[in-house]
KOLTOR-41494 format. One record per residue (C-alpha): residue in three letters; x, y, z; chain; residue number from 1. Coordinates in steps of 0.05 Angstrom, whole numbers, plus 5000, padded with zeros to 4 digits. Example, Ala and Ser with C-alpha at 12.3 -4.5 7.8 and 13.67 -1.06 7.14 Angstrom:
<rs>
+--------+------+------+------+--------+-----+
! residu !   xx !   yy !   zz ! chaine ! num !
+--------+------+------+------+--------+-----+
!    ALA ! 5246 ! 4910 ! 5156 !      A !   1 !
!    SER ! 5273 ! 4979 ! 5143 !      A !   2 !
+--------+------+------+------+--------+-----+
</rs>
This chain:
<rs>
+--------+------+------+------+--------+-----+
! residu !   xx !   yy !   zz ! chaine ! num !
+--------+------+------+------+--------+-----+
!    MET ! 5000 ! 5000 ! 5000 !      A !   1 !
!    ILE ! 5057 ! 5048 ! 5016 !      A !   2 !
!    ILE ! 5090 ! 5037 ! 4948 !      A !   3 !
!    LEU ! 5023 ! 5042 ! 4911 !      A !   4 !
!    SER ! 5003 ! 5107 ! 4946 !      A !   5 !
!    PHE ! 5071 ! 5137 ! 4933 !      A !   6 !
!    LEU ! 5069 ! 5121 ! 4859 !      A !   7 !
!    VAL ! 4998 ! 5149 ! 4853 !      A !   8 !
!    ASN ! 5016 ! 5213 ! 4888 !      A !   9 !
!    SER ! 5079 ! 5221 ! 4846 !      A !  10 !
!    LEU ! 5040 ! 5213 ! 4781 !      A !  11 !
!    VAL ! 4984 ! 5259 ! 4802 !      A !  12 !
!    MET ! 5028 ! 5316 ! 4827 !      A !  13 !
!    PRO ! 5049 ! 5366 ! 4772 !      A !  14 !
!    ASN ! 5122 ! 5373 ! 4754 !      A !  15 !
!    LYS ! 5154 ! 5427 ! 4797 !      A !  16 !
!    THR ! 5222 ! 5425 ! 4765 !      A !  17 !
!    SER ! 5259 ! 5406 ! 4702 !      A !  18 !
!    VAL ! 5327 ! 5398 ! 4735 !      A !  19 !
!    LYS ! 5375 ! 5365 ! 4686 !      A !  20 !
!    GLU ! 5438 ! 5373 ! 4727 !      A !  21 !
!    PHE ! 5459 ! 5382 ! 4799 !      A !  22 !
!    ILE ! 5514 ! 5419 ! 4835 !      A !  23 !
!    LEU ! 5554 ! 5380 ! 4887 !      A !  24 !
!    LEU ! 5578 ! 5424 ! 4944 !      A !  25 !
!    GLY ! 5634 ! 5376 ! 4962 !      A !  26 !
!    LEU ! 5667 ! 5371 ! 5030 !      A !  27 !
!    THR ! 5693 ! 5441 ! 5041 !      A !  28 !
!    ASP ! 5701 ! 5510 ! 5009 !      A !  29 !
!    ASP ! 5772 ! 5518 ! 5037 !      A !  30 !
!    LEU ! 5820 ! 5515 ! 4978 !      A !  31 !
!    GLU ! 5880 ! 5491 ! 5019 !      A !  32 !
!    LEU ! 5837 ! 5437 ! 5051 !      A !  33 !
!    GLN ! 5811 ! 5417 ! 4983 !      A !  34 !
!    ILE ! 5882 ! 5406 ! 4958 !      A !  35 !
!    LEU ! 5897 ! 5363 ! 5020 !      A !  36 !
!    ILE ! 5833 ! 5323 ! 5009 !      A !  37 !
!    PHE ! 5850 ! 5314 ! 4935 !      A !  38 !
!    PHE ! 5918 ! 5283 ! 4948 !      A !  39 !
!    PHE ! 5893 ! 5242 ! 5006 !      A !  40 !
!    MET ! 5836 ! 5211 ! 4966 !      A !  41 !
!    LEU ! 5880 ! 5202 ! 4905 !      A !  42 !
!    PHE ! 5930 ! 5164 ! 4948 !      A !  43 !
!    THR ! 5877 ! 5120 ! 4980 !      A !  44 !
!    TYR ! 5843 ! 5107 ! 4913 !      A !  45 !
!    LEU ! 5908 ! 5086 ! 4878 !      A !  46 !
!    LEU ! 5927 ! 5043 ! 4938 !      A !  47 !
!    SER ! 5858 ! 5012 ! 4940 !      A !  48 !
!    VAL ! 5858 ! 4994 ! 4866 !      A !  49 !
!    SER ! 5930 ! 4968 ! 4866 !      A !  50 !
!    GLY ! 5919 ! 4928 ! 4930 !      A !  51 !
!    ASN ! 5855 ! 4896 ! 4907 !      A !  52 !
!    MET ! 5883 ! 4884 ! 4837 !      A !  53 !
!    THR ! 5943 ! 4849 ! 4869 !      A !  54 !
!    ILE ! 5896 ! 4802 ! 4905 !      A !  55 !
!    ILE ! 5857 ! 4788 ! 4841 !      A !  56 !
!    THR ! 5922 ! 4775 ! 4803 !      A !  57 !
!    LEU ! 5951 ! 4729 ! 4857 !      A !  58 !
!    THR ! 5888 ! 4688 ! 4865 !      A !  59 !
!    LEU ! 5885 ! 4678 ! 4789 !      A !  60 !
!    ALA ! 5959 ! 4663 ! 4779 !      A !  61 !
!    ASP ! 5980 ! 4621 ! 4839 !      A !  62 !
!    VAL ! 5957 ! 4549 ! 4841 !      A !  63 !
!    ARG ! 5961 ! 4549 ! 4918 !      A !  64 !
!    LEU ! 5905 ! 4600 ! 4918 !      A !  65 !
!    LYS ! 5855 ! 4561 ! 4876 !      A !  66 !
!    THR ! 5807 ! 4548 ! 4934 !      A !  67 !
!    PRO ! 5736 ! 4573 ! 4948 !      A !  68 !
!    MET ! 5763 ! 4620 ! 5001 !      A !  69 !
!    TYR ! 5806 ! 4658 ! 4951 !      A !  70 !
!    PHE ! 5753 ! 4654 ! 4897 !      A !  71 !
!    PHE ! 5706 ! 4694 ! 4942 !      A !  72 !
!    LEU ! 5762 ! 4741 ! 4962 !      A !  73 !
!    ARG ! 5777 ! 4755 ! 4889 !      A !  74 !
!    ASN ! 5704 ! 4773 ! 4877 !      A !  75 !
!    PHE ! 5703 ! 4816 ! 4939 !      A !  76 !
!    SER ! 5764 ! 4854 ! 4914 !      A !  77 !
!    PHE ! 5730 ! 4865 ! 4848 !      A !  78 !
!    LEU ! 5669 ! 4894 ! 4884 !      A !  79 !
!    GLU ! 5714 ! 4940 ! 4925 !      A !  80 !
!    ILE ! 5749 ! 4967 ! 4862 !      A !  81 !
!    SER ! 5681 ! 4978 ! 4829 !      A !  82 !
!    PHE ! 5652 ! 5012 ! 4891 !      A !  83 !
!    THR ! 5708 ! 5062 ! 4902 !      A !  84 !
!    THR ! 5713 ! 5075 ! 4826 !      A !  85 !
!    VAL ! 5640 ! 5096 ! 4824 !      A !  86 !
!    CYS ! 5654 ! 5151 ! 4874 !      A !  87 !
!    ILE ! 5726 ! 5176 ! 4878 !      A !  88 !
!    PRO ! 5750 ! 5191 ! 4806 !      A !  89 !
!    ARG ! 5690 ! 5236 ! 4793 !      A !  90 !
!    PHE ! 5703 ! 5274 ! 4857 !      A !  91 !
!    LEU ! 5777 ! 5281 ! 4842 !      A !  92 !
!    ILE ! 5761 ! 5309 ! 4773 !      A !  93 !
!    SER ! 5712 ! 5357 ! 4805 !      A !  94 !
!    ILE ! 5766 ! 5384 ! 4852 !      A !  95 !
!    ALA ! 5819 ! 5388 ! 4798 !      A !  96 !
!    THR ! 5775 ! 5424 ! 4746 !      A !  97 !
!    GLY ! 5729 ! 5463 ! 4793 !      A !  98 !
!    ASP ! 5669 ! 5435 ! 4755 !      A !  99 !
!    THR ! 5621 ! 5411 ! 4809 !      A ! 100 !
!    THR ! 5561 ! 5398 ! 4763 !      A ! 101 !
!    ILE ! 5535 ! 5329 ! 4748 !      A ! 102 !
!    SER ! 5479 ! 5309 ! 4701 !      A ! 103 !
!    TYR ! 5414 ! 5279 ! 4727 !      A ! 104 !
!    ASN ! 5428 ! 5213 ! 4692 !      A ! 105 !
!    ALA ! 5499 ! 5209 ! 4719 !      A ! 106 !
!    CYS ! 5474 ! 5225 ! 4789 !      A ! 107 !
!    VAL ! 5420 ! 5172 ! 4788 !      A ! 108 !
!    THR ! 5469 ! 5121 ! 4759 !      A ! 109 !
!    GLN ! 5519 ! 5136 ! 4815 !      A ! 110 !
!    ILE ! 5467 ! 5126 ! 4869 !      A ! 111 !
!    PHE ! 5444 ! 5060 ! 4838 !      A ! 112 !
!    PHE ! 5514 ! 5030 ! 4835 !      A ! 113 !
!    LEU ! 5532 ! 5057 ! 4904 !      A ! 114 !
!    ILE ! 5475 ! 5019 ! 4938 !      A ! 115 !
!    PHE ! 5477 ! 4960 ! 4890 !      A ! 116 !
!    LEU ! 5552 ! 4946 ! 4899 !      A ! 117 !
!    ARG ! 5552 ! 4958 ! 4975 !      A ! 118 !
!    SER ! 5491 ! 4913 ! 4985 !      A ! 119 !
!    SER ! 5524 ! 4859 ! 4942 !      A ! 120 !
!    GLU ! 5586 ! 4864 ! 4987 !      A ! 121 !
!    PHE ! 5544 ! 4850 ! 5049 !      A ! 122 !
!    PHE ! 5515 ! 4787 ! 5019 !      A ! 123 !
!    LEU ! 5583 ! 4765 ! 4994 !      A ! 124 !
!    LEU ! 5612 ! 4774 ! 5064 !      A ! 125 !
!    VAL ! 5560 ! 4724 ! 5088 !      A ! 126 !
!    VAL ! 5581 ! 4675 ! 5034 !      A ! 127 !
!    MET ! 5654 ! 4685 ! 5052 !      A ! 128 !
!    SER ! 5639 ! 4665 ! 5123 !      A ! 129 !
!    TYR ! 5616 ! 4596 ! 5100 !      A ! 130 !
!    ASP ! 5671 ! 4584 ! 5048 !      A ! 131 !
!    ARG ! 5689 ! 4517 ! 5079 !      A ! 132 !
!    TYR ! 5620 ! 4489 ! 5068 !      A ! 133 !
!    VAL ! 5600 ! 4516 ! 5000 !      A ! 134 !
!    ALA ! 5658 ! 4496 ! 4954 !      A ! 135 !
!    ILE ! 5613 ! 4465 ! 4901 !      A ! 136 !
!    PHE ! 5567 ! 4526 ! 4896 !      A ! 137 !
!    CYS ! 5619 ! 4582 ! 4888 !      A ! 138 !
!    ASN ! 5593 ! 4613 ! 4823 !      A ! 139 !
!    GLN ! 5520 ! 4606 ! 4843 !      A ! 140 !
!    LEU ! 5532 ! 4640 ! 4910 !      A ! 141 !
!    VAL ! 5571 ! 4698 ! 4880 !      A ! 142 !
!    ILE ! 5516 ! 4709 ! 4829 !      A ! 143 !
!    SER ! 5464 ! 4706 ! 4885 !      A ! 144 !
!    SER ! 5501 ! 4761 ! 4922 !      A ! 145 !
!    TRP ! 5498 ! 4806 ! 4861 !      A ! 146 !
!    VAL ! 5424 ! 4790 ! 4849 !      A ! 147 !
!    ALA ! 5408 ! 4804 ! 4922 !      A ! 148 !
!    GLY ! 5443 ! 4871 ! 4918 !      A ! 149 !
!    PHE ! 5404 ! 4888 ! 4855 !      A ! 150 !
!    LEU ! 5337 ! 4870 ! 4888 !      A ! 151 !
!    ILE ! 5353 ! 4914 ! 4947 !      A ! 152 !
!    ILE ! 5358 ! 4976 ! 4903 !      A ! 153 !
!    LEU ! 5304 ! 4957 ! 4852 !      A ! 154 !
!    ILE ! 5241 ! 4983 ! 4886 !      A ! 155 !
!    PRO ! 5271 ! 5045 ! 4919 !      A ! 156 !
!    GLY ! 5305 ! 5060 ! 4853 !      A ! 157 !
!    ILE ! 5239 ! 5057 ! 4815 !      A ! 158 !
!    MET ! 5206 ! 5101 ! 4867 !      A ! 159 !
!    GLY ! 5264 ! 5150 ! 4866 !      A ! 160 !
!    LEU ! 5256 ! 5161 ! 4791 !      A ! 161 !
!    GLN ! 5187 ! 5190 ! 4805 !      A ! 162 !
!    LEU ! 5215 ! 5247 ! 4847 !      A ! 163 !
!    ASP ! 5213 ! 5320 ! 4827 !      A ! 164 !
!    PHE ! 5267 ! 5367 ! 4852 !      A ! 165 !
!    CYS ! 5260 ! 5439 ! 4877 !      A ! 166 !
!    ASP ! 5334 ! 5452 ! 4879 !      A ! 167 !
!    SER ! 5397 ! 5431 ! 4841 !      A ! 168 !
!    ILE ! 5447 ! 5437 ! 4898 !      A ! 169 !
!    ILE ! 5467 ! 5372 ! 4933 !      A ! 170 !
!    ASP ! 5503 ! 5380 ! 5000 !      A ! 171 !
!    HIS ! 5552 ! 5323 ! 4988 !      A ! 172 !
!    PHE ! 5613 ! 5305 ! 4947 !      A ! 173 !
!    ILE ! 5576 ! 5247 ! 4913 !      A ! 174 !
!    CYS ! 5504 ! 5234 ! 4893 !      A ! 175 !
!    ASP ! 5477 ! 5195 ! 4951 !      A ! 176 !
!    TYR ! 5409 ! 5174 ! 4976 !      A ! 177 !
!    SER ! 5398 ! 5222 ! 5035 !      A ! 178 !
!    PRO ! 5422 ! 5288 ! 5005 !      A ! 179 !
!    MET ! 5380 ! 5275 ! 4942 !      A ! 180 !
!    LEU ! 5317 ! 5267 ! 4984 !      A ! 181 !
!    LEU ! 5331 ! 5334 ! 5018 !      A ! 182 !
!    ILE ! 5321 ! 5373 ! 4953 !      A ! 183 !
!    ALA ! 5260 ! 5335 ! 4929 !      A ! 184 !
!    CYS ! 5194 ! 5372 ! 4921 !      A ! 185 !
!    THR ! 5151 ! 5310 ! 4928 !      A ! 186 !
!    ASP ! 5136 ! 5279 ! 4996 !      A ! 187 !
!    THR ! 5193 ! 5230 ! 5010 !      A ! 188 !
!    THR ! 5166 ! 5201 ! 5075 !      A ! 189 !
!    SER ! 5147 ! 5135 ! 5044 !      A ! 190 !
!    LEU ! 5213 ! 5129 ! 5007 !      A ! 191 !
!    GLU ! 5253 ! 5145 ! 5069 !      A ! 192 !
!    LEU ! 5215 ! 5092 ! 5109 !      A ! 193 !
!    LEU ! 5225 ! 5042 ! 5054 !      A ! 194 !
!    GLY ! 5299 ! 5058 ! 5050 !      A ! 195 !
!    PHE ! 5304 ! 5050 ! 5125 !      A ! 196 !
!    PHE ! 5269 ! 4983 ! 5121 !      A ! 197 !
!    PHE ! 5315 ! 4956 ! 5066 !      A ! 198 !
!    ALA ! 5377 ! 4982 ! 5102 !      A ! 199 !
!    VAL ! 5357 ! 4948 ! 5168 !      A ! 200 !
!    PHE ! 5335 ! 4885 ! 5131 !      A ! 201 !
!    THR ! 5401 ! 4879 ! 5094 !      A ! 202 !
!    LEU ! 5445 ! 4894 ! 5154 !      A ! 203 !
!    VAL ! 5407 ! 4851 ! 5204 !      A ! 204 !
!    VAL ! 5397 ! 4791 ! 5158 !      A ! 205 !
!    THR ! 5468 ! 4788 ! 5133 !      A ! 206 !
!    LEU ! 5499 ! 4802 ! 5201 !      A ! 207 !
!    THR ! 5456 ! 4747 ! 5232 !      A ! 208 !
!    LEU ! 5479 ! 4697 ! 5179 !      A ! 209 !
!    ILE ! 5553 ! 4711 ! 5190 !      A ! 210 !
!    PRO ! 5581 ! 4657 ! 5237 !      A ! 211 !
!    SER ! 5611 ! 4680 ! 5302 !      A ! 212 !
!    ALA ! 5684 ! 4671 ! 5318 !      A ! 213 !
!    ARG ! 5670 ! 4610 ! 5361 !      A ! 214 !
!    GLU ! 5630 ! 4576 ! 5306 !      A ! 215 !
!    LYS ! 5682 ! 4590 ! 5253 !      A ! 216 !
!    LYS ! 5749 ! 4556 ! 5265 !      A ! 217 !
!    LYS ! 5787 ! 4589 ! 5209 !      A ! 218 !
!    ALA ! 5773 ! 4647 ! 5161 !      A ! 219 !
!    PHE ! 5829 ! 4673 ! 5117 !      A ! 220 !
!    SER ! 5882 ! 4648 ! 5166 !      A ! 221 !
!    THR ! 5846 ! 4685 ! 5222 !      A ! 222 !
!    CYS ! 5773 ! 4699 ! 5237 !      A ! 223 !
!    SER ! 5794 ! 4767 ! 5265 !      A ! 224 !
!    SER ! 5810 ! 4792 ! 5195 !      A ! 225 !
!    HIS ! 5741 ! 4777 ! 5171 !      A ! 226 !
!    MET ! 5708 ! 4808 ! 5231 !      A ! 227 !
!    ILE ! 5749 ! 4872 ! 5223 !      A ! 228 !
!    VAL ! 5723 ! 4880 ! 5152 !      A ! 229 !
!    VAL ! 5652 ! 4865 ! 5174 !      A ! 230 !
!    SER ! 5658 ! 4917 ! 5230 !      A ! 231 !
!    ILE ! 5683 ! 4971 ! 5184 !      A ! 232 !
!    SER ! 5631 ! 4958 ! 5130 !      A ! 233 !
!    TYR ! 5572 ! 4951 ! 5177 !      A ! 234 !
!    GLY ! 5592 ! 5008 ! 5224 !      A ! 235 !
!    SER ! 5597 ! 5060 ! 5169 !      A ! 236 !
!    CYS ! 5534 ! 5038 ! 5133 !      A ! 237 !
!    ILE ! 5492 ! 5035 ! 5197 !      A ! 238 !
!    PHE ! 5513 ! 5106 ! 5211 !      A ! 239 !
!    MET ! 5496 ! 5131 ! 5141 !      A ! 240 !
!    TYR ! 5433 ! 5093 ! 5122 !      A ! 241 !
!    VAL ! 5397 ! 5067 ! 5184 !      A ! 242 !
!    LYS ! 5357 ! 5129 ! 5199 !      A ! 243 !
!    THR ! 5285 ! 5147 ! 5186 !      A ! 244 !
!    SER ! 5299 ! 5218 ! 5163 !      A ! 245 !
!    ALA ! 5346 ! 5243 ! 5110 !      A ! 246 !
!    LYS ! 5359 ! 5306 ! 5150 !      A ! 247 !
!    GLU ! 5397 ! 5272 ! 5206 !      A ! 248 !
!    GLY ! 5471 ! 5288 ! 5211 !      A ! 249 !
!    VAL ! 5484 ! 5312 ! 5140 !      A ! 250 !
!    ALA ! 5553 ! 5343 ! 5154 !      A ! 251 !
!    LEU ! 5579 ! 5284 ! 5194 !      A ! 252 !
!    THR ! 5551 ! 5235 ! 5143 !      A ! 253 !
!    LYS ! 5596 ! 5265 ! 5089 !      A ! 254 !
!    GLY ! 5657 ! 5251 ! 5131 !      A ! 255 !
!    VAL ! 5636 ! 5179 ! 5143 !      A ! 256 !
!    ALA ! 5620 ! 5171 ! 5069 !      A ! 257 !
!    MET ! 5690 ! 5194 ! 5051 !      A ! 258 !
!    LEU ! 5720 ! 5141 ! 5096 !      A ! 259 !
!    ASN ! 5672 ! 5088 ! 5071 !      A ! 260 !
!    THR ! 5686 ! 5102 ! 4997 !      A ! 261 !
!    SER ! 5761 ! 5112 ! 5000 !      A ! 262 !
!    VAL ! 5794 ! 5087 ! 5064 !      A ! 263 !
!    ALA ! 5754 ! 5022 ! 5074 !      A ! 264 !
!    PRO ! 5768 ! 4994 ! 5004 !      A ! 265 !
!    MET ! 5841 ! 5011 ! 5015 !      A ! 266 !
!    LEU ! 5846 ! 4974 ! 5081 !      A ! 267 !
!    ASN ! 5810 ! 4910 ! 5062 !      A ! 268 !
!    PRO ! 5867 ! 4879 ! 5021 !      A ! 269 !
!    PHE ! 5916 ! 4891 ! 5078 !      A ! 270 !
!    ILE ! 5868 ! 4866 ! 5131 !      A ! 271 !
!    TYR ! 5855 ! 4801 ! 5094 !      A ! 272 !
!    THR ! 5928 ! 4788 ! 5076 !      A ! 273 !
!    LEU ! 5966 ! 4815 ! 5137 !      A ! 274 !
!    ARG ! 5968 ! 4748 ! 5172 !      A ! 275 !
!    ASN ! 5955 ! 4704 ! 5111 !      A ! 276 !
!    HIS ! 6020 ! 4667 ! 5098 !      A ! 277 !
!    GLN ! 5996 ! 4636 ! 5032 !      A ! 278 !
!    VAL ! 5980 ! 4704 ! 5001 !      A ! 279 !
!    LYS ! 6045 ! 4735 ! 5026 !      A ! 280 !
!    GLN ! 6086 ! 4677 ! 4999 !      A ! 281 !
!    ALA ! 6049 ! 4681 ! 4932 !      A ! 282 !
!    PHE ! 6064 ! 4756 ! 4929 !      A ! 283 !
!    LYS ! 6138 ! 4744 ! 4943 !      A ! 284 !
!    ASP ! 6141 ! 4691 ! 4890 !      A ! 285 !
!    LEU ! 6107 ! 4736 ! 4839 !      A ! 286 !
!    VAL ! 6154 ! 4794 ! 4854 !      A ! 287 !
!    ARG ! 6215 ! 4748 ! 4850 !      A ! 288 !
!    LYS ! 6190 ! 4721 ! 4783 !      A ! 289 !
!    ILE ! 6181 ! 4791 ! 4754 !      A ! 290 !
!    LEU ! 6248 ! 4817 ! 4779 !      A ! 291 !
!    PHE ! 6291 ! 4758 ! 4761 !      A ! 292 !
!    SER ! 6258 ! 4730 ! 4699 !      A ! 293 !
!    LYS ! 6301 ! 4732 ! 4637 !      A ! 294 !
!    PRO ! 6277 ! 4781 ! 4583 !      A ! 295 !
!    LEU ! 6255 ! 4751 ! 4517 !      A ! 296 !
!    ILE ! 6305 ! 4759 ! 4460 !      A ! 297 !
+--------+------+------+------+--------+-----+
</rs>
């Protein structure tokens, strides 16, 4: 009934705007601070991509890493690269050029992939927790994680496309769910409640399904690595999305979003491999092979 009434109201209400592009306010107006943020986020982005690409390369190249555990880790690394790439390069270009505008289509696309990729990560984290027991269903479980992430964003995404906007200024450095709702002309109460429901549903269901440290004897050489990643991912997303109103903590949310989109993807490769002897040995072997291999004549 909530979805039906929202769609009816959206179709009946006249268009109040023909906004075709938005202006992203970013994180700060201070030029010196912007330069500092630029280099910080450029560094974390490059480290995130290189770190996760290293994991993907190692798990594909080394026969010792041809197990379900590393198959899931490779897919998780791909998700992390995709997630941070959706957000950071566009923001870096914005700082470098001073062009803070973004088209409506690009903005909607960014929001879709932000929620889709992060939701898929949560479901993949659950699958990774059971890697010992699901070896024969690797491909199916990874695909299921992507499908689950898509279903989470499907209904809110369709409802969001019905919104009219009274303003073109978004108080954020990326197009995100909450700041977009703040500039909508139409009543967003139903959409905010639906978003809150899906956020709680995703976080509670996936967190409940992840085995505890006692139940899981071994996860990526140590269950503590997996739990650190889970804590970072869930902590930041609970803060940003588990709220019934889009107006709550806008300024602080931007700071958490910056950490979530840049720092977290950078840390994950190191967290998973820090105490993983197989990955470290595979990395040493790869470096040794590259440095000491004879060039082709």
